[in-house]
KOLRO-581776 format. One line per field, with one value per residue (C-alpha): residue number from 1; residue in three letters; x, y, z. Coordinates in pm, whole numbers, plus 50000, padded with zeros to 5 digits. Each point is the difference from the previous one (the first is absolute). Layout:
<vodrens>
pos = NUM|... $
code = Ala|... $
X = X|... $
Y = Y|... $
Z = Z|... $
</vodrens>
This chain:
<vodrens>
pos = 1|2|3|4|5|6|7|8|9|10|11|12|13|14|15|16|17|18|19|20|21|22|23|24|25|26|27|28|29|30|31|32|33|34|35|36|37|38|39|40|41|42|43|44|45|46|47|48|49|50|51|52|53|54|55|56|57|58|59|60|61|62|63|64|65|66|67|68|69|70|71|72|73|74|75|76|77|78|79|80|81|82|83|84|85|86|87|88|89|90|91|92|93|94|95|96|97|98|99|100|101|102|103|104|105|106|107|108|109|110|111|112|113|114|115|116|117|118|119|120|121|122|123|124|125|126|127|128|129|130|131|132|133|134|135|136|137|138|139|140|141|142|143|144|145|146|147|148|149|150|151|152|153|154|155|156|157|158|159|160|161|162|163|164|165|166|167|168|169|170|171|172|173|174|175|176|177|178|179|180|181|182|183|184|185|186|187|188|189|190|191|192|193|194|195|196|197|198|199|200|201|202|203|204|205|206|207|208|209|210|211|212|213|214|215|216|217|218|219|220|221|222|223|224|225|226|227|228|229|230|231|232|233|234|235|236|237|238|239|240|241|242|243|244|245|246|247|248|249|250|251|252|253|254|255|256|257|258|259|260|261|262|263|264|265|266|267|268|269|270|271|272|273|274|275|276|277|278|279|280|281|282|283|284|285|286|287|288|289|290|291|292|293|294|295|296|297|298|299|300|301|302|303|304|305|306|307|308|309|310|311|312|313|314|315|316|317|318|319|320|321|322|323|324|325|326|327|328|329|330|331|332|333|334|335|336|337|338|339|340|341|342|343|344|345|346|347|348|349|350|351|352|353|354|355|356|357|358|359|360|361|362|363|364|365|366|367|368|369|370|371|372|373|374|375|376|377|378|379|380|381|382|383|384|385|386|387|388|389|390|391|392|393|394|395|396|397|398|399|400|401|402|403|404|405|406|407|408|409|410|411|412|413|414|415|416|417|418|419|420|421|422|423|424|425|426|427|428|429|430|431|432|433|434|435|436|437|438|439|440|441|442|443|444|445|446|447|448|449|450|451|452|453|454|455|456|457|458|459|460|461|462|463|464|465|466|467|468|469|470|471|472|473|474|475|476|477|478|479|480|481|482|483|484|485|486|487|488|489|490|491|492|493|494|495|496|497|498|499|500|501|502|503|504|505|506|507|508|509|510|511|512|513|514|515|516|517|518|519|520|521|522|523|524|525|526|527|528|529|530|531|532|533|534|535|536|537|538|539|540|541|542|543|544|545|546|547|548|549|550|551|552|553|554|555|556|557|558|559|560|561|562|563|564|565|566|567|568|569|570|571|572|573|574|575|576|577|578|579|580|581|582|583|584|585|586|587|588|589|590|591|592|593|594|595|596|597|598|599|600|601|602|603|604|605|606|607|608|609|610|611|612|613|614|615|616|617|618|619|620|621|622|623|624|625|626|627|628|629|630|631|632|633|634|635|636|637|638|639|640|641|642|643|644|645|646|647|648|649|650|651|652|653|654|655|656|657|658|659|660|661|662|663|664|665|666|667|668|669|670 $
code = Met|Leu|Thr|Leu|Leu|Thr|Gly|Lys|Leu|Gly|Lys|Cys|Lys|Ala|Ser|Leu|Pro|Thr|Leu|Cys|Arg|Asn|Val|Ser|Phe|Ile|Pro|Ala|Thr|Lys|Pro|Pro|Asn|Arg|Phe|Pro|Leu|Pro|Ser|Leu|Asp|Gln|Thr|Phe|Glu|Val|Phe|Lys|Lys|Ser|Ser|Arg|Ala|Leu|Leu|Pro|Glu|Lys|Pro|Met|Met|Arg|Met|Asp|Glu|Ile|Tyr|Ser|Glu|Phe|Ile|Lys|Glu|Asp|Gly|Leu|Gly|Glu|Arg|Leu|Gln|Gly|Arg|Leu|Glu|Asp|Arg|Tyr|Gln|Arg|Asn|Asn|Val|Thr|Trp|Tyr|Glu|Thr|Leu|Phe|Leu|Asn|Gly|Lys|Tyr|Leu|Ser|Arg|Asn|Gln|Ile|Leu|Pro|Thr|Lys|Ser|Asn|Trp|Tyr|Phe|Gln|Phe|Lys|Asp|His|Pro|Asn|Gln|Pro|His|Asp|Leu|Leu|Ile|Lys|Pro|Pro|Pro|Lys|Gly|Val|Leu|Ser|Asp|Phe|Gln|Ile|Glu|Arg|Ala|Ala|Gly|Leu|Ile|Thr|Asn|Met|Leu|Asn|Tyr|Lys|Glu|Leu|Leu|Asp|Ser|Gly|Ser|Leu|His|Ala|Asp|Ala|Glu|Gly|Glu|Gln|Gln|Phe|Cys|Met|Lys|Gln|Tyr|Asn|Gln|Ile|Phe|Gly|Ala|Cys|Arg|Ile|Pro|Gly|Pro|Leu|Glu|Thr|Asp|Tyr|Leu|Asn|Ala|Thr|Lys|Gln|Ser|Asn|Ala|Lys|His|Ile|Val|Val|Leu|Leu|Gln|Asp|Gln|Ile|Tyr|Lys|Val|Asn|Val|Tyr|Gly|Glu|Asp|Asn|Ser|Arg|Leu|Ser|Ile|Ser|Asp|Leu|Gln|Arg|Val|Leu|Phe|Ala|Val|Gly|Arg|His|Cys|Leu|Glu|Ser|Ala|Pro|Gln|Pro|Ala|Ile|Gly|Lys|Leu|Thr|Ala|Gly|Leu|Arg|Lys|Asn|Trp|Arg|Glu|Ala|Tyr|Glu|Ile|Leu|Thr|Gln|Thr|Glu|Gln|Asn|Ala|Ala|Asn|Leu|Lys|Thr|Ile|Ser|Glu|Ser|Leu|Phe|Val|Leu|Cys|Leu|Asp|Asp|His|Ser|Thr|Lys|Ser|Asn|Pro|Asn|His|Ser|His|Gln|Gln|Phe|Phe|His|Asn|Thr|Asn|Ala|Ser|Asn|Arg|Trp|Phe|Asp|Lys|Ser|Val|Gln|Ile|Ile|Val|Ala|Ser|Ser|Gly|Arg|Ala|Gly|Ser|Asn|Gly|His|Asn|Ala|Leu|Val|Glu|Ile|Pro|Ile|Ala|Ser|Lys|Met|Phe|Gln|Glu|Pro|Ala|Lys|Asp|Pro|Thr|Lys|Ser|Phe|Ile|Gly|Ser|Lys|Pro|Ser|Ser|Pro|Glu|Arg|Leu|Glu|Trp|Val|Thr|Asn|Asp|Asp|Arg|Ile|Ser|Lys|Leu|Ile|Gly|Val|Ala|Glu|Met|His|Ser|Trp|Glu|Val|Ile|Lys|Lys|Thr|Glu|Ser|Val|Val|Leu|Arg|Glu|Asp|Ile|Tyr|Gly|Glu|Arg|Tyr|Ile|Lys|Glu|Ile|Ala|Lys|Cys|Asn|Ile|Asp|Ala|Tyr|Val|Gln|Leu|Ala|Leu|His|Leu|Ala|Phe|Tyr|Arg|Met|Tyr|Lys|Lys|His|Thr|Pro|Ile|Gln|Gln|Leu|Thr|Thr|His|Arg|Lys|Phe|Met|Gly|Gly|Arg|Thr|Glu|Ile|Ala|Arg|Ser|Met|Thr|Glu|Glu|Thr|Arg|Asp|Phe|Val|Asp|Ser|Phe|Asp|Asp|Asp|Asp|Ile|Leu|Tyr|Ala|Asp|Lys|Arg|Lys|Leu|Phe|Arg|Ala|Ala|Val|Glu|Ser|Leu|Glu|Lys|Asn|Met|Glu|Leu|Ala|Arg|Ala|Gly|Leu|Gly|Ile|Asp|Asn|His|Leu|Phe|Ala|Leu|Lys|Ala|Val|Ala|Ser|Glu|Asn|Glu|Gln|Lys|Ala|Asp|Phe|Phe|Thr|Ser|Ser|Val|Met|Arg|Lys|Ser|Gln|Ile|Trp|Arg|Ile|Asn|Thr|Leu|Asn|Thr|Ser|Pro|Gly|Thr|Tyr|Phe|Phe|Cys|Gly|Phe|Gly|Pro|Gln|Asp|Ser|Glu|Gly|Tyr|Gly|Val|Ser|Tyr|Ala|Val|Gly|Glu|Asp|Asp|Ile|Lys|Val|Thr|Ile|Ala|Thr|Arg|Lys|Thr|Asp|Ser|Thr|Asn|Val|Tyr|Asp|Phe|Arg|Asp|Asn|Phe|Thr|Arg|Ile|Leu|Lys|Gln|Met|Met|Ile|Leu|Phe|Pro|Lys|Arg|Ser|Glu|Val|Trp|Gly|Lys|Gly|Trp|Glu|Glu|Arg|Arg|Arg|Leu|Glu|Lys|Lys|Glu|Glu|Ala|Phe|Met|Gln|Lys|Leu|Thr|Glu|Ile|Ser|Asp|Ala|Tyr|Leu|Glu|Lys|Lys|Glu|Ala|Leu|Ala|Lys|Lys|Tyr|Leu|Arg|Arg|Lys|Leu|Thr|Asn $
X = 61822|49855|49691|49822|49939|49682|49847|49788|50121|49773|50021|50358|50001|54121|49862|49829|49639|49714|49830|49626|49796|50151|49821|49986|50021|49972|50371|50222|50208|50323|49993|50212|50369|50200|50156|50359|50321|50254|50376|50222|50195|49684|49858|50325|50049|49654|50065|50325|49838|49719|50240|50235|49725|50011|50356|50350|50256|50205|49727|49905|50357|49986|49669|50170|50256|49726|49811|50312|50039|49631|49994|50336|50001|49843|49931|49688|49828|50042|49862|49697|49925|50026|49732|49771|50070|49905|49669|49951|50052|49778|49704|49815|49818|50219|50313|49927|49643|50060|50313|49808|49695|50196|50270|49784|49693|49943|50319|49998|49885|49815|49700|49783|49789|50297|50257|49833|49648|49855|49686|49748|49763|49723|49847|49686|49685|49781|49719|50219|49807|50219|49870|50111|50359|49997|49832|50032|49809|50150|50225|49804|49744|49949|49825|49750|50221|50298|49799|49873|50348|50143|49731|50079|50373|49938|49787|50263|50271|49786|49921|50373|50057|49740|50168|50323|49828|49834|50332|49861|50269|50294|50340|50210|50247|50245|49937|50003|50196|49778|50074|50007|49646|50087|49907|49638|49984|50073|49736|49714|50026|50367|50180|50343|50029|50247|50252|50109|50364|50124|49837|49632|49826|49726|49679|49699|49669|50033|49785|49837|49735|49935|49651|50060|50177|50109|49866|50185|49822|50147|50261|49721|50019|49695|49963|49753|49887|49966|49919|49725|50038|49894|50263|49733|50104|49858|49857|50129|49692|50041|50366|49894|49764|50275|50242|49740|49960|50374|49970|49701|50172|50320|49795|49821|50281|50294|50325|50241|50380|50148|50183|50049|50241|50250|50043|50123|50282|50340|49979|50188|49731|49719|50162|50008|49633|49900|50160|49810|49668|50018|50033|49625|49775|49754|50275|50164|49665|49961|50345|49920|49673|50192|50284|49764|49751|49976|50103|49952|49759|50088|49709|50149|49777|50192|50148|50309|49981|49872|50324|50185|50317|49819|49740|50254|50150|49686|50081|50376|50010|49676|50224|50006|49983|49662|49715|50229|50143|50321|50095|49716|50068|49720|49805|49719|49965|49696|49996|49683|50014|49968|50364|50145|50330|50199|50305|50188|50309|50263|50138|49667|49874|50191|49848|49966|49795|49781|49929|49777|49730|49871|49749|49660|49699|49892|49754|49793|50112|49801|49945|49895|49780|49632|49734|50245|50181|50379|50166|50061|50351|50199|50239|50324|50030|50352|50124|50264|50042|50376|50113|50281|49754|49881|50361|50107|49710|50124|50355|49874|49808|50311|50233|49761|49927|50371|50046|49678|50048|50343|49858|49897|49821|49850|49831|50041|49783|50163|49780|50240|50078|50011|50067|49907|50249|50281|49963|49909|50188|50289|50010|50105|49925|49770|50210|50323|49839|49865|50322|50205|49756|50045|50379|49983|49770|50226|50317|49852|49893|50312|50276|50106|49901|49829|49914|49631|49828|49769|49804|49919|49807|50167|49675|50096|50184|49832|49985|50138|49911|50210|50355|50170|50077|50278|49932|50323|50234|50294|49775|49734|50262|50125|49648|49910|50326|49926|49637|50050|50330|49940|50328|49872|49789|49650|50097|50275|49762|49761|50280|50087|49631|49981|50316|49858|49669|50182|50205|49688|49808|50290|50007|49623|50023|50281|49796|49686|50207|50128|50343|49965|50249|49830|49801|50324|50202|49725|49989|50379|49985|49688|50174|50315|50059|50009|50378|50014|49778|50284|50219|50135|49783|49682|50128|50205|49908|49926|49747|49834|49972|49867|49711|49890|49673|49912|49707|49803|49745|49728|49802|49629|49867|49742|49852|49656|49810|50237|50296|50251|50292|50241|50269|50369|50261|50278|49959|50110|49837|49675|49748|49856|49711|49914|49715|50011|49664|49934|50019|50092|50254|49900|50270|50007|50312|50077|50300|50110|50022|50372|50224|50095|49659|49706|49721|49842|50325|50064|49651|50044|50338|49859|49703|50230|50226|49706|49917|50359|50085|49757|50259|50203|49727|49800|49685|49687|49853|50307|49920|49623|49916|49820|49673|50108|49865|49649|50004|50102|49727|49738|50140|49967|49647|49906|50159|49807|49674|50052|50087|49676|49798|50166|49917|49635|49977|50161|49770|49695|50113|50067|49658|49840|50178|49905|49632|50009|50148|49746|49717|50143|50028|49635|49899|50191|49851|49647 $
Y = 07740|49972|49802|49976|49628|50049|50255|50297|50353|50166|50347|50060|50151|50878|49851|49931|49905|50233|49798|49983|50025|49906|49680|49934|49658|49850|50009|49725|50050|50104|50243|49933|50072|50245|49847|49897|50078|49715|50060|49919|49733|49830|49982|49882|49715|49858|50059|49802|49710|49970|50038|49725|49748|50080|50098|49854|50146|50198|50246|50041|50097|50258|50127|50054|50222|50195|50049|50124|50261|50086|50072|50174|50342|50259|49712|49948|49781|50256|50276|49795|49885|50365|50095|49732|50120|50353|49866|49812|50317|50216|49759|49912|49708|49814|50074|49714|50022|50252|49819|49672|50125|50197|49741|49688|50137|50363|50066|49672|49975|49673|49809|50003|49682|49764|50209|50214|49866|49705|49802|49783|49738|49971|49679|49923|50155|49761|50051|49968|49818|49707|49998|50361|49899|49704|50191|50376|50244|50081|50305|50324|49864|50094|49754|50063|49824|50213|50316|49856|49911|50335|50185|49787|50066|50375|49980|49805|50249|50289|49811|49963|50370|50095|49773|50189|50337|49909|49934|49675|49769|49891|50098|49718|49883|49729|49945|50345|50157|50199|50006|50309|50046|50257|49779|49983|50369|49901|49733|50227|50302|49937|49989|50019|50309|50049|50265|50291|49886|49642|49926|49929|50087|49852|50188|49935|50167|50235|49878|49749|50245|49797|49856|49812|49701|49950|49709|49873|49799|49935|50267|50256|50188|50094|50206|49833|50175|49755|50261|50258|50359|49888|49720|49731|49711|49799|49664|49690|49988|50366|49940|49719|50238|50257|49739|49878|50364|50014|49690|50137|50332|49827|49779|50293|50257|50051|49911|50252|49954|49731|50248|49738|49806|50281|49891|49659|50131|50149|50288|50246|49964|50032|50319|50143|49911|50132|50336|50023|49895|50244|50293|49959|50094|49715|49737|50142|49975|49639|49906|50163|49806|49675|50078|50117|49715|49769|49704|49852|49724|49816|49815|49764|49888|49671|49723|49785|49623|49885|49817|50229|49960|50206|50200|50180|50167|50212|50165|50005|50182|49908|49851|50337|50256|50129|50139|50094|50307|49858|50322|49964|49862|49743|49863|49749|49774|49785|49765|49912|49649|50149|49940|50302|50136|50315|50180|50271|50217|49899|50352|50097|49686|49680|49653|49935|50321|49940|49637|50102|50164|49721|49780|49887|49979|50364|50167|50308|50322|50103|50345|49979|50200|49975|50147|50182|49921|49986|50205|49845|49891|50256|49894|50195|50159|50068|50274|49833|50221|49964|49702|49935|49850|49722|49929|49984|49764|49778|50013|49909|49704|49881|50037|49833|49717|49936|49952|49808|49747|49915|49957|49651|49935|49697|49916|49706|49874|49715|49851|49731|50222|50355|50207|49726|49757|50255|50122|49677|49734|50187|50238|50282|50362|50008|50251|49810|49674|50141|50191|49681|49819|50277|49980|49624|50036|50258|49801|49679|50179|50210|49819|50328|50218|50337|50288|50002|50324|49930|50312|50054|50285|50317|50151|50004|50319|50323|50013|49646|49770|49688|49876|49704|49706|49822|49627|49903|49921|49762|49772|50009|49909|49705|49863|50034|49832|49708|49936|49785|49850|49632|49975|50230|49844|50134|50079|50227|50155|50082|50173|50204|50083|50130|50207|50150|50081|50168|50216|50103|50084|50214|50193|50050|50133|50239|50128|50052|50181|50253|49838|49856|50120|50046|50314|50154|49896|50135|50331|50047|49967|50219|50299|49953|50208|49834|50001|49871|49707|49878|49931|49646|49951|50021|49839|49708|49650|49903|50279|49934|49623|50028|50215|49794|49877|49699|49944|50278|49881|50116|49809|50086|49747|49879|50088|49869|50219|50030|49903|50285|50073|50240|50003|49903|50266|49846|49940|49638|49955|49895|50199|49770|50072|49733|49969|49723|49900|49756|49697|50135|50213|50235|50135|50223|50011|50243|50031|50144|49755|49948|49712|49953|50031|49763|50076|49654|49814|50224|49933|49625|50005|50200|49761|49696|50169|50074|49630|49875|50225|49794|49722|50213|49995|49747|49850|50192|49703|49998|50355|50033|49635|49735|50104|50361|50006|49900|50254|50273|49897|50031|50337|50131|49862|50181|50323|49978|49935|50302|50214|49897|50085|50341|50063|49902|50229|50290|49947|50007|50326|50160|49897|50136|50335|50015|49940|50270|50251|49902|50056|50339|50108|49912|50188|50311|49975|49978 $
Z = 56045|50350|50094|50333|50052|50204|50228|49909|50053|50252|50145|50093|50304|50181|50285|50332|49945|50079|50271|50038|50320|50332|50090|50372|50165|50344|50086|50134|50315|49827|49705|49689|50043|49796|49688|50092|49812|50032|50009|49703|50189|50118|49647|49842|50247|49918|49629|50010|50183|49745|49705|50120|49937|49628|49917|50040|50238|49747|49895|50367|50086|49721|50143|50339|49827|49822|50325|50180|49728|50019|50375|50039|50163|49765|49759|49792|50258|50274|49774|49893|50355|50105|49748|50141|50354|49892|49867|50325|50206|49778|49981|50318|49836|49751|49801|49760|49867|49721|49883|49998|49810|49743|49944|50001|49824|49909|49802|49811|49639|50057|49869|50314|49955|50020|50189|50269|50049|50188|49923|50185|49867|50257|50121|49801|50146|50208|49747|49691|49722|49900|49642|49958|50080|49760|49720|50052|49778|49660|49972|50013|50247|50366|50231|50279|50252|49895|50074|50328|50120|49889|50197|50305|49973|49973|50314|50193|49899|50122|50321|50058|49927|50259|50255|49934|50021|50329|50172|50141|49859|50212|49869|49856|50261|50099|50367|50158|49713|49765|49628|49779|49864|49734|49706|50117|49906|49642|49934|49895|49772|49924|49668|49840|49779|49712|50106|49782|50003|50036|50336|50063|50325|50216|50055|50219|50068|50295|50292|49764|49876|49684|49970|49677|49852|49640|49790|49692|49732|49655|50078|50051|50331|50211|50314|50239|50316|50288|50268|50009|50118|50347|49992|49962|49777|49714|50098|49825|49776|49907|49918|49769|49819|49956|49868|49752|49896|49933|49785|49809|49930|49887|49766|49840|49976|49767|50181|50147|49969|50230|50224|50272|49779|50047|50365|49880|49782|50075|50245|49779|49729|50255|50134|49649|49940|50343|49926|49670|50156|50291|49763|49938|50292|49941|49988|50312|50181|49884|50129|50333|50018|49953|50239|50276|49960|50300|49785|49653|49899|49677|49839|49742|49713|49977|50213|49977|50049|50339|50087|50248|49791|49737|50192|50223|49693|49963|50334|49943|49664|49813|49725|49819|50283|49877|50215|50290|50173|50143|50184|50254|50345|49967|49702|50048|49695|49920|49700|49810|50152|50348|50090|50177|50119|50054|49871|50189|49992|50254|50047|50156|50172|50065|49986|50378|50037|49695|50091|50293|49788|49781|50179|49880|49992|50020|50234|49925|50171|50307|49850|49635|49764|50093|49778|49772|49676|49982|49729|49659|49903|49802|49724|49981|49657|49873|49770|49783|49697|50037|49790|50246|50252|49767|49906|50366|50077|49719|50137|50350|49857|49821|50299|50246|49757|49945|50375|50068|49720|50147|50351|50114|50327|50173|50328|50235|50283|50191|50274|50122|50303|50126|50311|50247|49850|49969|50357|50179|49802|49837|50300|49774|49912|49695|49806|50064|49887|49673|49928|50033|49769|49742|50028|49947|49699|49836|50067|49867|49682|49936|50196|50163|50295|49982|50231|50084|50088|50291|50091|50365|50154|50125|50122|50366|49892|49892|49620|49982|49712|49949|50043|49838|50226|49811|50005|49819|50288|50034|50204|49726|49741|50207|50049|49631|49896|50231|49915|49689|50119|50075|50188|50277|50275|50061|50359|49867|49747|50283|50190|49691|49959|50359|49952|49679|50169|50288|49760|49807|50315|50116|49672|50012|50354|49904|49705|50210|50263|49744|49978|49651|49742|49665|50085|50128|49692|49775|50188|49982|49623|49976|50161|49790|49688|49661|50008|50360|49902|49777|50304|50045|50309|49789|49679|50136|49889|50360|50043|49665|50043|50352|49874|49700|50145|49785|50235|50173|50255|50238|50262|49961|50252|50073|49657|50098|49755|49704|49788|49987|49770|49830|49733|50031|50076|49796|49627|50054|50337|50167|50202|50268|50235|50256|50247|50259|50142|50279|49771|49657|49815|49718|49770|49692|49783|49718|49769|49666|49711|49935|49901|50365|50171|50007|50244|49962|50073|50300|50137|49951|50175|50289|50035|50012|50255|50232|50003|50024|50295|50208|50014|50242|50266|50204|49855|50088|50185|50227|50114|49958|50077|49801|49839|49951|49644|50108|50285|49760|49754|50274|50104|49645|49974|50322|49875|49672|50190|50226|49699|49830|50311|50011|49633|50054|50302|49813|49700|50231|50162|49660|49873|50315|49957|49630|50080|50267|49752|49734|50249|50098|49636|49938|50312|49888|49648|50138 $
</vodrens>
């Protein structure tokens, strides 16, 4: 049962994706390059070097023999490379994007919440009532502040959309080199759609004509118009009224089937249900309404504990995958305590793109409804006479629950140091530093080395997403082996550290330049037939062991406004997101519960390593001078003071604008 905590209801005013509108940006000097296709020899040389760090000489000698067979004239390697070269010649943009999307996402029978989606837990709102966090409303209750924050987040999302539509944003770039901006086309009005065969597809609203969002509450789905016919928008106060109307209707109406739970189950079952649903015109229209909506807002009638180690799970998978539509590119989630976050599908929008949208507090749109009532929310009614739908919903609940209950995740915020220390004291690349800390933590826990999947951007190429920068090198292995060895001098450990950093930086640069190896290896296998995939080159122990990613990572720095996370790739591995701020490091870690994994032990090991690595470098006072702590304290105090002044100024301007609108409304009424 749903209750409104307070607030009266007033008048409520398979395949390449179908891309949405072409968003324009202020371009950088150099446009994105065409996606490169490396040579076989180039890829294999890098592959051998990274594999030597993990495996003894004998298997590597056998791998040389296998490779010689693979690349011989008219051999399998030459045929597969030829197929990729044909794709390269036929496609003026990218030969890789379709292979990537289909192979990594759209053809996989996965549980999306823990395998293909990311989540954010936002920083608490400046006006967050502390008591509401400590003692949130009982289940089934919405709070005023929850509705207020949700309305503000809707407004900020629409403000960002209008910035995109205006073409006034600068394109992402590295120096003069512009990045591919294609993913920005897939933020609003985009959705993954179950395909008729074994491959889904991506769909988006053409030219962003949608004027509505979708609101989920207690698994009920509502269409809410946020634009009028003249493209004017609802003010924040009007949005609050509409959201209260959703709550009132949900309270007073018999529930509809929880169709959204189908998006959390195995894809093959969702495809079956989707085919059944679309045979009915009303259901097909409902599904179109959802897929074309600008984004989804999830109002949860409950809250997890306020400790971030618990609260982030509401945005990760909601503990039972309820009240979500995991196929959408972006879902905004607001708990009854006022905590908020987001969940999104990585095939449509990756974390670095999504992270730019979520800043608070909100400001009213410059062009909002004046003197007119917005339309009432409309609940989507489903025709489910076919018993198979209720059974498939039950199956989806079971499958998602089986995965979620075996998923453990924790967060870590370590404020002993951050970017300033790593760059100025350790004199090191941030990614290289954190990667070495992760290698040390894993080795100390398991007494063995592992490949770590470090994702780096490939967006300097058209259609580029990510490439793996392999951080397991021979130099990394030597440094990790030395760290806890008391017989090795610290001076020698520092030399090994510098050598490891240099090897990691080189691999990262190769990956960013399009000369990484894992996209190429994946593509070779993707264009091979089922029989060809059984070749020794793909099935050898060296190849398999080098691609068991016991840790998959992403740098989401600076992470000022959120914690961010995702699930592990390997069933006995860890998914690690890290954000390095000026003087802190925020980390989320997720794993599957097995006999060999323990997310709490891994976090504790990683925390100790971050502190122990400091012994390799000079004391901070030796570099920053005596009294650096007091100077930094005063700097932070000054920053906080200036932030407060800015908030007061912004609040004054908002109040002034609100009074002006109120006066204009009265004038029009009279």
